[in-house]
MARKOLTOR-292184 format. One record per residue: x, y, z of N, C-alpha, C, O, CB in turn; residue number from 1; residue in three letters. Coordinates in Angstrom, 2 decimals, padded with zeros to 5 digits, always signed. Glycine has a CB too. Layout:
% MARKOLTOR-292184
SITE      n.px      n.py      n.pz     ca.px     ca.py     ca.pz      c.px      c.py      c.pz      o.px      o.py      o.pz     cb.px     cb.py     cb.pz     n   res
SITE         X         Y         Z         X         Y         Z         X         Y         Z         X         Y         Z         X         Y         Z   NUM   ALA
...
//
This chain:
% MARKOLTOR-292184
SITE      n.px      n.py      n.pz     ca.px     ca.py     ca.pz      c.px      c.py      c.pz      o.px      o.py      o.pz     cb.px     cb.py     cb.pz     n   res
SITE   +053.24   -027.81   +062.68   +053.39   -026.47   +063.13   +053.09   -026.30   +064.70   +051.94   -026.54   +065.05   +052.45   -025.60   +062.29     1   MET
SITE   +053.90   -025.96   +065.58   +054.26   -025.67   +067.07   +052.97   -024.49   +067.19   +052.84   -023.45   +066.54   +056.18   -025.00   +067.38     2   LYS
SITE   +052.20   -024.97   +068.12   +050.79   -024.27   +068.67   +051.73   -022.76   +069.56   +052.58   -022.99   +070.43   +049.59   -025.72   +070.12     3   CYS
SITE   +051.49   -021.80   +069.29   +052.56   -020.80   +070.05   +051.34   -020.53   +071.61   +051.60   -019.82   +072.58   +053.04   -018.86   +068.75     4   PRO
SITE   +050.24   -021.22   +071.45   +049.47   -021.05   +072.82   +049.87   -022.19   +074.05   +050.08   -022.00   +075.25   +047.79   -021.22   +072.46     5   TYR
SITE   +049.89   -023.47   +073.23   +050.40   -024.51   +074.09   +051.51   -025.27   +074.20   +052.05   -025.89   +075.12   +049.79   -025.20   +074.07     6   CYS
SITE   +051.79   -025.02   +072.72   +053.35   -025.68   +072.30   +053.22   -026.87   +071.63   +054.09   -027.38   +070.91   +054.33   -026.06   +073.55     7   GLY
SITE   +052.24   -027.27   +071.85   +051.68   -028.65   +071.03   +052.28   -028.90   +069.67   +052.37   -027.87   +069.00   +050.08   -028.56   +070.74     8   TYR
SITE   +052.70   -030.00   +069.09   +053.52   -029.62   +067.78   +052.66   -030.39   +066.60   +053.14   -030.88   +065.57   +055.30   -030.22   +067.85     9   ASN
SITE   +051.44   -030.39   +066.94   +050.52   -030.75   +065.69   +049.28   -029.66   +065.63   +048.65   -029.20   +066.59   +049.87   -032.41   +065.86    10   GLU
SITE   +049.13   -029.42   +064.49   +048.19   -028.74   +063.94   +047.11   -028.67   +062.70   +047.76   -028.89   +061.68   +048.70   -028.05   +063.91    11   SER
SITE   +046.29   -028.54   +062.50   +045.33   -028.98   +061.44   +045.14   -027.43   +060.60   +044.78   -026.41   +061.20   +043.72   -029.72   +062.21    12   ARG
SITE   +045.42   -027.47   +059.26   +045.05   -026.18   +058.55   +043.24   -025.95   +058.06   +042.58   -026.48   +057.17   +046.09   -026.21   +057.09    13   VAL
SITE   +042.97   -025.20   +058.85   +041.54   -025.12   +058.49   +040.99   -024.06   +057.20   +039.85   -024.10   +056.73   +040.87   -024.68   +059.84    14   THR
SITE   +042.26   -022.95   +056.70   +042.00   -022.07   +055.48   +043.30   -021.75   +055.03   +044.31   -021.48   +055.68   +041.14   -020.76   +055.74    15   ASP
SITE   +043.10   -021.81   +053.76   +044.66   -021.15   +052.86   +044.27   -020.06   +052.05   +043.15   -020.13   +051.53   +045.49   -022.30   +051.65    16   SER
SITE   +044.82   -019.26   +051.88   +044.83   -018.27   +050.75   +045.93   -017.38   +050.33   +046.72   -016.97   +051.17   +043.91   -017.46   +050.96    17   ARG
SITE   +046.05   -017.06   +049.07   +047.18   -016.48   +048.66   +046.83   -015.15   +049.00   +045.74   -014.58   +049.03   +047.59   -016.74   +047.25    18   PRO
SITE   +048.73   -014.55   +049.40   +048.71   -013.06   +049.94   +049.91   -012.66   +049.08   +050.74   -013.38   +048.51   +048.92   -012.79   +051.77    19   VAL
SITE   +049.76   -011.28   +049.13   +051.22   -010.72   +048.33   +051.19   -010.90   +046.81   +052.28   -011.15   +046.30   +052.63   -011.61   +048.84    20   ASP
SITE   +050.12   -010.80   +045.99   +050.16   -011.16   +045.02   +050.59   -012.76   +044.46   +051.22   -013.00   +043.43   +050.73   -010.28   +044.72    21   GLU
SITE   +050.10   -013.67   +045.35   +050.72   -014.59   +045.21   +051.81   -015.16   +045.76   +052.04   -016.36   +045.66   +050.82   -014.51   +044.47    22   GLY
SITE   +052.51   -014.40   +046.33   +054.30   -014.70   +047.12   +053.96   -015.31   +048.15   +054.77   -016.21   +048.38   +055.39   -013.30   +047.73    23   SER
SITE   +053.12   -015.27   +048.92   +053.21   -016.16   +050.21   +051.67   -016.58   +050.05   +050.82   -016.28   +049.20   +053.70   -015.28   +051.84    24   SER
SITE   +051.63   -017.51   +051.36   +050.17   -018.08   +051.30   +049.91   -018.24   +053.20   +050.56   -018.89   +054.02   +050.12   -019.95   +050.18    25   ILE
SITE   +048.67   -017.33   +053.39   +048.24   -017.34   +054.81   +047.36   -018.48   +055.14   +046.36   -018.76   +054.49   +047.52   -016.09   +055.15    26   ARG
SITE   +047.78   -019.15   +056.20   +047.23   -020.48   +056.70   +046.56   -020.32   +058.08   +047.21   -020.03   +059.09   +048.40   -021.59   +056.80    27   ARG
SITE   +045.12   -020.53   +058.05   +044.55   -020.67   +059.73   +045.01   -021.98   +059.94   +045.17   -022.89   +059.13   +042.70   -020.56   +060.09    28   ARG
SITE   +045.20   -021.93   +061.12   +045.41   -023.48   +061.77   +044.67   -023.64   +063.08   +044.52   -022.62   +063.75   +047.05   -023.82   +062.12    29   ARG
SITE   +044.16   -024.88   +063.55   +043.77   -025.11   +064.37   +044.69   -026.10   +065.57   +045.05   -027.16   +065.05   +042.74   -025.42   +063.83    30   GLU
SITE   +045.06   -025.99   +066.78   +045.65   -026.83   +067.40   +045.31   -027.98   +067.61   +044.14   -027.81   +067.96   +045.85   -026.48   +068.19    31   CYS
SITE   +045.54   -029.30   +067.67   +044.93   -030.40   +067.88   +044.70   -030.90   +069.39   +043.95   -031.80   +069.75   +045.62   -031.26   +067.16    32   LEU
SITE   +045.50   -030.10   +070.17   +045.44   -030.14   +071.67   +044.18   -029.15   +072.36   +043.10   -029.52   +072.82   +046.97   -029.62   +072.21    33   SER
SITE   +044.72   -027.86   +072.26   +044.20   -027.08   +073.05   +042.68   -026.02   +072.13   +041.78   -025.30   +072.54   +045.64   -026.24   +073.63    34   CYS
SITE   +043.07   -026.42   +071.00   +041.76   -026.21   +069.99   +041.86   -024.72   +069.40   +041.06   -024.24   +068.61   +040.16   -026.38   +070.87    35   ALA
SITE   +042.89   -024.13   +069.88   +042.65   -022.36   +069.89   +043.32   -022.20   +068.27   +044.11   -023.05   +067.84   +043.82   -021.21   +071.50    36   ARG
SITE   +042.94   -021.14   +067.54   +043.52   -021.06   +066.29   +044.54   -019.89   +066.18   +044.62   -018.99   +067.02   +042.46   -020.94   +065.29    37   ARG
SITE   +045.19   -019.97   +065.23   +046.37   -019.21   +065.03   +046.74   -018.93   +063.58   +046.22   -019.83   +062.92   +047.45   -019.90   +065.66    38   PHE
SITE   +047.31   -018.17   +062.89   +047.37   -017.84   +061.89   +049.27   -017.97   +061.46   +050.19   -017.64   +062.21   +046.54   -016.50   +061.91    39   THR
SITE   +049.39   -018.61   +059.90   +050.90   -018.64   +059.63   +051.03   -018.35   +058.15   +050.17   -018.55   +057.30   +051.62   -020.08   +060.03    40   THR
SITE   +052.31   -017.84   +057.96   +052.39   -017.39   +056.40   +053.42   -018.15   +056.35   +054.26   -018.45   +057.21   +052.58   -015.79   +055.85    41   TYR
SITE   +053.23   -018.60   +054.66   +054.38   -019.48   +054.08   +055.00   -018.80   +052.75   +054.44   -018.88   +051.66   +053.79   -021.03   +053.69    42   GLU
SITE   +056.17   -018.14   +052.95   +056.86   -017.71   +051.87   +058.06   -018.42   +051.12   +058.66   -019.25   +051.81   +057.25   -016.63   +052.25    43   THR
SITE   +058.38   -018.30   +050.18   +059.27   -018.75   +049.32   +060.67   -018.05   +050.23   +060.67   -016.92   +050.74   +058.91   -018.20   +047.60    44   ILE
SITE   +061.63   -018.90   +050.26   +063.00   -018.57   +050.73   +063.83   -018.22   +049.46   +063.84   -018.98   +048.49   +063.67   -019.83   +051.56    45   GLU
SITE   +064.47   -017.12   +049.48   +065.03   -016.55   +048.55   +066.61   -016.33   +049.13   +066.85   -015.94   +050.28   +064.19   -015.31   +048.14    46   SER
SITE   +067.54   -016.62   +048.19   +068.65   -016.04   +048.54   +068.96   -014.35   +048.27   +068.54   -013.62   +047.37   +069.54   -016.85   +047.90    47   LEU
SITE   +069.76   -014.11   +049.27   +070.00   -012.44   +048.96   +070.80   -012.43   +047.24   +071.50   -013.29   +046.70   +071.37   -011.58   +050.50    48   PRO
SITE   +070.41   -011.28   +046.84   +070.92   -010.60   +045.73   +072.06   -009.55   +046.14   +071.61   -008.63   +046.83   +069.75   -009.92   +045.02    49   VAL
SITE   +073.53   -009.48   +045.87   +074.38   -008.87   +046.10   +074.75   -007.43   +044.88   +075.30   -007.57   +043.79   +075.30   -009.95   +046.32    50   VAL
SITE   +074.40   -006.52   +045.30   +074.66   -005.32   +044.26   +076.15   -005.09   +044.17   +076.76   -004.85   +045.22   +073.91   -003.87   +044.73    51   VAL
SITE   +076.67   -005.14   +043.23   +078.10   -004.39   +043.01   +077.70   -002.91   +042.51   +076.88   -002.65   +041.63   +079.16   -005.25   +041.76    52   ILE
SITE   +078.43   -002.06   +043.22   +078.49   -000.69   +043.08   +079.32   -000.59   +041.96   +080.00   -001.55   +041.60   +078.95   +000.06   +044.26    53   LYS
SITE   +079.35   +000.77   +041.23   +080.35   +001.63   +040.34   +081.94   +001.68   +041.10   +083.00   +001.80   +040.48   +079.65   +003.36   +040.18    54   ARG
SITE   +081.77   +001.55   +042.74   +083.08   +001.67   +042.95   +083.60   +000.52   +043.64   +084.45   +000.64   +044.52   +083.34   +002.83   +043.60    55   ASP
SITE   +083.14   -000.58   +043.28   +083.24   -001.77   +043.72   +083.19   -002.18   +044.95   +084.00   -003.02   +045.37   +084.06   -002.14   +043.37    56   GLY
SITE   +082.19   -001.63   +045.75   +081.55   -001.90   +047.13   +080.35   -003.08   +046.69   +079.88   -003.23   +045.57   +080.81   -000.28   +047.91    57   SER
SITE   +080.06   -003.77   +047.80   +078.90   -004.78   +047.50   +078.15   -004.55   +048.86   +078.65   -004.43   +049.97   +079.40   -006.52   +047.19    58   ARG
SITE   +076.44   -004.51   +048.40   +075.65   -004.45   +049.35   +074.44   -005.19   +048.87   +074.25   -005.41   +047.67   +075.45   -003.13   +049.77    59   GLN
SITE   +073.48   -005.64   +049.99   +072.41   -006.35   +049.38   +071.37   -005.85   +048.46   +071.25   -004.62   +048.49   +071.80   -006.83   +050.27    60   SER
SITE   +070.67   -006.40   +047.77   +069.79   -005.61   +046.92   +068.60   -005.16   +047.81   +068.06   -005.92   +048.62   +069.30   -006.45   +045.65    61   PHE
SITE   +068.14   -003.62   +047.57   +067.11   -002.93   +048.10   +065.96   -002.48   +047.21   +065.97   -001.46   +046.52   +067.65   -001.89   +048.69    62   ASP
SITE   +064.98   -003.36   +047.28   +063.81   -002.58   +046.59   +063.68   -001.01   +046.77   +063.89   -000.14   +045.93   +062.49   -003.17   +047.12    63   ARG
SITE   +063.34   -000.89   +047.89   +063.16   +000.82   +048.42   +064.29   +001.57   +047.80   +064.00   +002.71   +047.45   +063.29   +001.10   +050.25    64   GLN
SITE   +065.35   +001.22   +047.63   +066.41   +001.97   +047.40   +065.83   +002.18   +045.83   +065.69   +003.35   +045.47   +067.98   +001.24   +047.74    65   LYS
SITE   +065.49   +001.14   +044.90   +064.92   +001.34   +043.36   +063.87   +002.11   +043.43   +063.77   +003.01   +042.61   +064.48   +000.08   +042.57    66   VAL
SITE   +062.64   +001.89   +044.63   +061.52   +003.00   +044.43   +062.04   +004.02   +044.58   +061.76   +004.85   +043.71   +060.40   +003.04   +045.24    67   LEU
SITE   +062.94   +004.43   +045.60   +063.12   +005.67   +045.77   +063.37   +006.38   +044.90   +062.63   +007.33   +044.64   +063.79   +005.88   +046.45    68   GLY
SITE   +064.78   +006.05   +044.03   +065.19   +006.87   +042.96   +064.15   +006.89   +041.89   +064.11   +007.95   +041.27   +066.47   +006.41   +042.42    69   GLY
SITE   +063.30   +005.95   +041.54   +062.19   +006.56   +040.68   +061.13   +007.23   +041.18   +060.42   +007.80   +040.35   +061.61   +005.69   +039.98    70   MET
SITE   +060.77   +007.33   +042.54   +060.27   +008.67   +043.13   +060.63   +009.59   +042.64   +059.95   +010.22   +041.82   +060.49   +008.96   +044.27    71   LEU
SITE   +062.10   +010.02   +043.12   +062.45   +011.22   +042.89   +062.68   +011.66   +041.33   +063.03   +012.82   +041.13   +063.56   +011.38   +043.68    72   ARG
SITE   +062.51   +010.86   +040.30   +063.07   +010.85   +039.15   +061.04   +011.49   +038.51   +060.74   +012.11   +037.49   +064.06   +008.94   +038.64    73   ALA
SITE   +060.18   +010.99   +039.58   +059.25   +010.90   +039.15   +058.15   +012.42   +039.60   +056.98   +012.66   +039.28   +058.96   +009.50   +039.55    74   CYS
SITE   +059.00   +013.11   +040.34   +058.56   +014.32   +041.09   +057.55   +015.01   +040.34   +057.75   +015.18   +039.14   +059.68   +015.27   +041.39    75   GLU
SITE   +056.28   +015.52   +040.97   +055.54   +016.28   +039.98   +054.97   +015.58   +038.60   +054.36   +016.13   +037.69   +056.46   +017.35   +039.61    76   LYS
SITE   +055.24   +014.61   +038.70   +054.62   +013.68   +037.16   +053.47   +013.09   +037.48   +053.28   +012.68   +038.63   +055.59   +012.34   +036.51    77   ARG
SITE   +052.56   +012.97   +036.49   +051.14   +012.05   +036.53   +051.87   +010.58   +036.38   +051.75   +009.88   +035.37   +049.82   +012.43   +035.04    78   PRO
SITE   +052.52   +010.29   +037.32   +052.83   +008.91   +037.51   +052.37   +008.45   +038.86   +052.73   +008.97   +039.92   +054.29   +008.68   +037.33    79   VAL
SITE   +051.45   +007.29   +038.73   +050.98   +006.29   +039.87   +051.95   +005.74   +040.82   +052.78   +004.97   +040.33   +050.37   +005.13   +039.30    80   PRO
SITE   +052.02   +005.96   +042.06   +053.00   +005.47   +043.09   +052.79   +003.56   +042.80   +053.76   +002.82   +042.80   +052.44   +006.20   +044.99    81   VAL
SITE   +051.55   +003.13   +042.61   +051.46   +001.82   +042.38   +052.09   +001.21   +040.96   +052.43   +000.04   +040.76   +050.07   +001.58   +042.51    82   SER
SITE   +052.15   +002.19   +040.13   +053.14   +001.59   +038.93   +054.39   +001.74   +039.25   +055.10   +000.82   +038.86   +053.03   +002.22   +037.55    83   SER
SITE   +054.93   +002.62   +039.84   +056.53   +002.46   +040.22   +056.70   +001.13   +041.10   +057.51   +000.22   +040.96   +057.12   +003.87   +041.19    84   LEU
SITE   +055.79   +001.31   +041.95   +056.09   -000.37   +043.03   +056.13   -001.50   +041.98   +057.00   -002.36   +041.88   +054.52   -000.92   +044.37    85   GLU
SITE   +054.97   -001.33   +041.18   +055.28   -002.71   +040.50   +056.55   -002.89   +039.61   +057.08   -003.97   +039.35   +054.12   -003.05   +039.60    86   ARG
SITE   +056.92   -001.79   +039.22   +058.11   -001.97   +038.50   +059.51   -002.32   +039.44   +060.46   -003.04   +039.13   +058.28   -000.64   +037.67    87   ILE
SITE   +059.28   -001.57   +040.68   +060.51   -002.16   +041.62   +060.13   -003.69   +041.83   +061.08   -004.47   +041.78   +060.64   -001.31   +043.27    88   ALA
SITE   +058.76   -004.28   +042.07   +058.58   -005.41   +042.30   +059.24   -006.35   +040.63   +059.86   -007.41   +040.68   +056.91   -005.44   +042.79    89   ALA
SITE   +059.03   -005.91   +039.88   +059.50   -006.65   +038.52   +060.98   -006.58   +038.41   +061.70   -007.44   +037.89   +058.86   -005.96   +037.16    90   GLU
SITE   +061.33   -005.60   +038.90   +063.04   -005.65   +038.74   +063.70   -006.95   +039.63   +064.35   -007.95   +039.31   +063.80   -004.01   +039.45    91   VAL
SITE   +063.14   -006.35   +041.06   +063.51   -007.39   +042.06   +063.37   -008.62   +041.74   +064.23   -009.40   +042.14   +062.90   -007.31   +043.17    92   GLU
SITE   +062.22   -009.15   +040.92   +061.95   -010.33   +040.82   +062.72   -011.00   +039.36   +062.90   -012.20   +039.14   +060.41   -010.36   +040.92    93   ARG
SITE   +063.09   -009.87   +038.49   +064.21   -010.27   +037.58   +065.50   -010.66   +038.16   +066.09   -011.70   +037.88   +064.50   -009.22   +036.70    94   GLU
SITE   +065.95   -009.63   +039.13   +067.10   -010.08   +039.77   +067.23   -010.93   +040.47   +068.35   -011.19   +040.90   +067.56   -009.46   +040.29    95   CYS
SITE   +066.03   -011.75   +040.86   +066.23   -013.07   +042.00   +066.09   -013.89   +041.09   +066.36   -014.99   +041.59   +065.17   -013.39   +043.35    96   GLN
SITE   +065.75   -014.04   +039.74   +065.43   -014.89   +038.76   +066.87   -015.33   +037.93   +066.66   -016.18   +037.07   +064.32   -014.15   +037.86    97   GLY
SITE   +067.99   -014.97   +038.02   +068.92   -014.54   +037.21   +069.87   -016.08   +038.62   +069.75   -016.29   +039.83   +069.29   -012.24   +037.05    98   VAL
SITE   +070.62   -016.66   +037.62   +071.43   -017.59   +038.37   +072.40   -017.08   +039.39   +072.46   -017.66   +040.47   +072.15   -018.34   +037.49    99   MET
SITE   +073.27   -015.90   +039.11   +074.45   -015.44   +039.52   +073.48   -014.63   +040.78   +072.39   -014.09   +040.57   +075.51   -014.51   +038.25   100   GLU
SITE   +074.16   -014.70   +042.09   +073.74   -013.93   +043.31   +074.47   -012.34   +043.76   +074.61   -011.60   +044.74   +074.04   -014.99   +044.48   101   ARG
SITE   +074.87   -012.46   +042.05   +075.54   -010.77   +042.32   +075.33   -010.56   +040.93   +075.54   -011.31   +039.97   +077.43   -010.45   +042.92   102   GLU
SITE   +074.82   -009.21   +041.00   +074.43   -007.85   +039.98   +074.85   -006.74   +039.99   +074.88   -006.07   +041.02   +073.31   -007.44   +039.97   103   ILE
SITE   +075.28   -006.26   +038.75   +075.71   -004.98   +039.09   +074.94   -004.07   +038.82   +074.05   -004.23   +037.98   +076.75   -004.65   +038.62   104   ARG
SITE   +075.19   -002.60   +039.68   +074.18   -001.70   +039.79   +074.01   -001.18   +038.42   +072.88   -000.75   +038.15   +074.45   -000.66   +040.80   105   SER
SITE   +074.93   -001.14   +037.48   +074.40   -000.88   +036.05   +073.32   -001.39   +035.15   +072.79   -000.89   +034.15   +075.25   -001.09   +035.41   106   GLU
SITE   +073.10   -002.67   +035.86   +072.33   -003.54   +034.99   +070.96   -002.94   +035.82   +070.00   -002.57   +035.15   +072.75   -005.43   +035.01   107   ASP
SITE   +070.94   -002.90   +036.83   +069.64   -002.73   +037.36   +069.28   -001.38   +037.07   +068.08   -001.19   +036.86   +069.55   -003.02   +038.81   108   ILE
SITE   +070.01   -000.46   +037.01   +069.52   +000.88   +036.59   +069.17   +000.69   +035.11   +068.34   +001.55   +034.79   +070.64   +002.08   +036.81   109   GLY
SITE   +069.51   -000.18   +034.02   +068.80   -000.53   +033.10   +067.83   -001.01   +032.83   +067.07   -000.61   +031.94   +069.13   -000.88   +032.72   110   GLU
SITE   +067.64   -002.01   +033.58   +066.15   -002.53   +033.52   +065.22   -001.49   +034.39   +064.01   -001.71   +034.31   +066.04   -004.17   +034.21   111   LYS
SITE   +065.58   -000.47   +035.13   +064.44   +000.35   +035.55   +064.35   +001.59   +034.42   +063.24   +002.12   +034.34   +064.68   +000.94   +037.18   112   VAL
SITE   +065.08   +001.93   +033.80   +065.36   +002.82   +032.30   +064.48   +002.24   +031.52   +063.72   +003.12   +031.13   +066.92   +002.75   +031.51   113   MET
SITE   +064.24   +001.40   +031.16   +063.95   +000.69   +030.12   +062.16   +000.51   +030.39   +061.33   +000.53   +029.49   +064.98   -000.75   +030.08   114   ARG
SITE   +061.92   +000.36   +031.58   +060.56   +000.20   +032.27   +059.92   +001.70   +032.25   +058.79   +001.81   +031.79   +060.74   -000.43   +033.93   115   ARG
SITE   +060.65   +002.91   +032.75   +060.37   +004.00   +033.02   +060.25   +004.80   +031.55   +059.61   +005.84   +031.37   +061.34   +004.45   +034.02   116   LEU
SITE   +060.92   +004.15   +030.69   +060.78   +004.86   +028.94   +059.29   +004.76   +028.65   +058.49   +005.51   +028.09   +061.73   +003.81   +027.48   117   ARG
SITE   +059.22   +003.69   +029.18   +057.69   +003.51   +028.58   +056.50   +003.74   +029.32   +055.35   +003.46   +028.97   +057.46   +002.19   +028.18   118   ASP
SITE   +056.99   +004.44   +030.73   +055.66   +004.95   +031.67   +055.80   +006.39   +031.50   +054.76   +007.02   +031.33   +055.66   +004.51   +033.46   119   LEU
SITE   +056.89   +007.02   +031.52   +057.04   +008.38   +031.61   +058.07   +009.11   +031.15   +058.98   +009.35   +031.96   +056.97   +008.67   +032.68   120   ASP
SITE   +058.17   +009.54   +029.98   +059.61   +009.90   +029.21   +060.46   +011.05   +030.15   +061.65   +011.04   +030.44   +059.26   +010.66   +027.47   121   GLN
SITE   +059.53   +011.94   +030.49   +060.34   +013.17   +031.88   +061.02   +011.87   +032.45   +062.12   +011.47   +032.08   +058.97   +014.29   +033.47   122   VAL
SITE   +060.29   +011.30   +033.33   +060.72   +010.78   +034.41   +062.12   +009.84   +033.80   +063.25   +009.94   +034.29   +059.43   +009.96   +035.16   123   ALA
SITE   +061.86   +009.13   +032.90   +063.13   +008.48   +032.08   +064.32   +009.48   +032.08   +065.32   +009.22   +032.76   +062.73   +008.15   +030.43   124   TYR
SITE   +064.23   +010.64   +031.30   +065.36   +011.56   +031.33   +065.69   +011.70   +032.67   +066.87   +011.44   +032.89   +065.10   +012.88   +030.71   125   VAL
SITE   +065.08   +012.01   +033.56   +065.59   +012.73   +035.02   +066.56   +011.04   +035.35   +067.79   +010.99   +035.43   +063.77   +013.32   +036.59   126   ARG
SITE   +065.82   +010.06   +035.47   +066.59   +009.08   +036.10   +067.69   +008.92   +035.60   +068.66   +008.91   +036.37   +066.09   +007.98   +036.17   127   PHE
SITE   +067.92   +008.73   +034.04   +068.83   +008.53   +033.32   +069.93   +009.64   +033.54   +071.13   +009.42   +033.37   +068.32   +008.39   +032.08   128   ALA
SITE   +069.54   +010.54   +033.84   +070.71   +011.86   +033.84   +071.32   +011.70   +035.12   +072.47   +012.09   +035.32   +070.07   +013.58   +033.72   129   SER
SITE   +070.42   +010.99   +036.29   +071.26   +011.11   +037.33   +072.08   +009.67   +037.55   +072.89   +009.60   +038.47   +070.41   +011.58   +038.57   130   VAL
SITE   +071.85   +008.55   +036.71   +071.96   +007.29   +036.71   +073.17   +007.11   +035.61   +074.06   +006.27   +035.76   +070.56   +006.59   +036.44   131   TYR
SITE   +073.08   +007.91   +034.61   +074.48   +007.85   +033.36   +075.58   +008.78   +033.94   +076.78   +008.63   +033.74   +074.01   +008.59   +031.53   132   ARG
SITE   +074.98   +009.84   +034.76   +075.75   +010.86   +035.02   +076.46   +011.77   +034.00   +077.63   +011.87   +033.64   +076.55   +010.38   +035.72   133   GLN
SITE   +075.10   +012.54   +033.62   +075.66   +013.06   +032.45   +076.68   +014.70   +032.73   +076.33   +015.60   +033.49   +074.22   +013.26   +031.41   134   PHE
SITE   +077.61   +014.68   +032.11   +078.64   +015.65   +032.33   +078.36   +016.69   +032.09   +078.66   +017.54   +032.93   +079.63   +015.53   +031.80   135   LYS
SITE   +077.72   +017.07   +030.93   +077.39   +017.94   +029.73   +076.38   +018.38   +029.24   +075.56   +017.48   +029.36   +077.70   +017.59   +028.88   136   ASP
SITE   +075.92   +019.24   +028.73   +074.56   +019.27   +028.12   +074.68   +018.41   +026.95   +073.77   +017.59   +026.91   +074.05   +020.72   +027.72   137   ILE
SITE   +075.71   +018.30   +025.75   +075.87   +017.27   +024.99   +075.20   +015.60   +025.15   +074.44   +015.09   +024.32   +077.16   +017.32   +025.02   138   ASP
SITE   +075.54   +015.13   +026.03   +075.49   +014.13   +026.41   +074.00   +013.81   +026.77   +073.50   +012.70   +026.53   +076.40   +014.06   +027.30   139   THR
SITE   +073.17   +015.06   +027.48   +071.87   +015.29   +027.91   +070.90   +015.39   +026.76   +069.77   +014.92   +026.90   +071.84   +016.49   +028.72   140   PHE
SITE   +071.32   +016.04   +025.49   +071.01   +016.23   +024.44   +071.15   +014.97   +023.58   +070.21   +014.79   +022.81   +071.62   +017.27   +024.09   141   LEU
SITE   +071.97   +014.22   +023.56   +072.03   +012.57   +022.95   +070.85   +012.00   +023.24   +070.18   +011.50   +022.34   +073.19   +011.53   +023.60   142   GLU
SITE   +070.48   +012.01   +024.42   +069.64   +011.18   +024.98   +068.21   +011.72   +024.83   +067.27   +010.94   +024.65   +070.05   +010.97   +026.34   143   GLU
SITE   +068.06   +012.83   +024.89   +066.77   +013.31   +024.24   +066.83   +012.64   +022.79   +066.08   +011.73   +022.43   +066.67   +015.06   +024.16   144   LEU
SITE   +067.81   +013.22   +022.02   +067.58   +012.68   +020.33   +067.21   +011.05   +020.13   +066.52   +010.64   +019.20   +069.20   +012.92   +019.37   145   ASN
SITE   +067.81   +010.14   +021.21   +067.82   +008.78   +021.13   +066.01   +008.54   +021.35   +065.41   +007.67   +020.72   +069.00   +008.04   +022.40   146   LYS
SITE   +065.33   +009.48   +022.34   +064.00   +009.55   +022.52   +063.25   +009.85   +021.36   +062.50   +009.06   +020.77   +063.72   +010.41   +023.46   147   LEU
SITE   +063.50   +011.04   +021.04   +062.84   +011.33   +020.00   +062.89   +010.68   +018.35   +062.03   +010.74   +017.46   +063.11   +012.51   +020.06   148   LEU
SITE   +064.29   +010.03   +018.36   +063.91   +009.27   +017.18   +063.20   +007.70   +017.39   +063.17   +006.85   +016.51   +065.25   +009.14   +016.36   149   SER
SITE   +062.81   +007.58   +018.33   +062.02   +006.14   +018.58   +060.94   +006.54   +018.24   +060.39   +005.65   +017.59   +061.92   +005.42   +020.02   150   GLU
SITE   +060.04   +007.82   +018.36   +059.12   +008.09   +018.22   +058.22   +007.88   +016.68   +057.05   +008.26   +016.60   +059.34   +009.11   +018.72   151   ARG
//
């Protein structure tokens, strides 16, 4: 690793520890020329996942958009933000884990709804009402009846 101070190309690692729940490694290094210390981070390089929207357009997967949708669904609900962040990270990891580099937005929505159903049923219904675009009260009642029958 090149020293940011003197530009020398060799350094030694003095300390390593995992960060970001093990998805990165923080390394303290010491330059073999000037003996100054610096920090580097090592992460897995991942290929971007492309989301295919309902209208056929494509955009990069954005964990913040997933989190934002869940936050709106959980407004005024006793749901910890840390739980929503965990769900967003799980969904992102699941999307990264598939062999295809493209995923439909419907599939992402289903992954989120499956997890929200277990976390908070009111948030689940709110999310589903926007995601599934309930056209009238009958489709809304159908979803509620599904929830009630699962109990």
